[in-house]
N, C-alpha and C positions, 0 to 999 in steps of 0.2 A: 198387881200383876205378880204371879208366882214365877220364880226362876227355877228351872229344872235341868239338871245335868243328865243327859241321856247316854246310857252305856250301849255297848255293841249288842247286847242281848235284846234290848228293846227294839233297836233298829232292825236286826235280823228277823225278829218275830213279826214286825210290822211289814217288812218288805216281802216276806214270803207268803203273807195273806192266807194262812191256814189255821183254822180253829179258834177257840176261845182266847188263847194267849195272844194271837194276832189281833183280835178285835180289841182287847184291852190295850195293847201297845198302840194301835191306831187311835184309840180314843184319847190317849195321852198326847200323842203328836198332833192331833187335830183340835186340842183344847185351846180355845181363843183366849183363855185367861192365863196362859203360860208364855213365857219367853224361855228360850233354850240356851244352855251353855254346853260347851263341849271342848274337846282337846284334839290335837292332831293325832294323838295315839289311838283314839277311837276311830278316827278317819282311816288310819293305816291298818286297823284291824279288819274293816269291812270292805273297803273299796277294792284293794288289790285282789282279794279272793274272788269277788264277784266278776271282776274283769277277766281274771285268769280262767274262770269257769264259763266265760262267755254268757254271763247272766246280765244281758244288756239292760233289761227293765229294772233289775235289782240295783245295778250300779247307778242308773239314772235316778232311782228313788233316793239313794244315799246322797248323790250330788245335789239333788234338790233340797234335801234336808239340810245338808251342811251349808248351802248357800243362804239359808234362813237363820243361821246361828246369830244370836245377839251378843253373846259373851263367849269369848275364846279364852281358855286357860293358857296364858302366855309364858308363865314362869316355868319353862321346861326343866331347868336345873332342879328347882324345888320339887316338881312333880316326879322327876326321875329318882330323886333321893327318897321321897315318900314310898315310891314303888319298891325300891331296893330294901327298905326297912320293913316291909310287910312280910 
């Protein structure tokens, strides 16, 4: 089983379901040979904006995805430090 960290760009492309990029993103998310990893930072990137813009189906899509995460990046101090060093 492959572990894939999904960033916000993949989620937004998949949720909006428009064009070739969306199809590629959905094919990644629907791949039964993958387990997913993510962080609270990605969650905070996509969910508040969808809710704020009243994009109910989009926010539900994100919630469904995040409920299926197998691996959460939990060392937030280390992640924040890496972000600041970039």
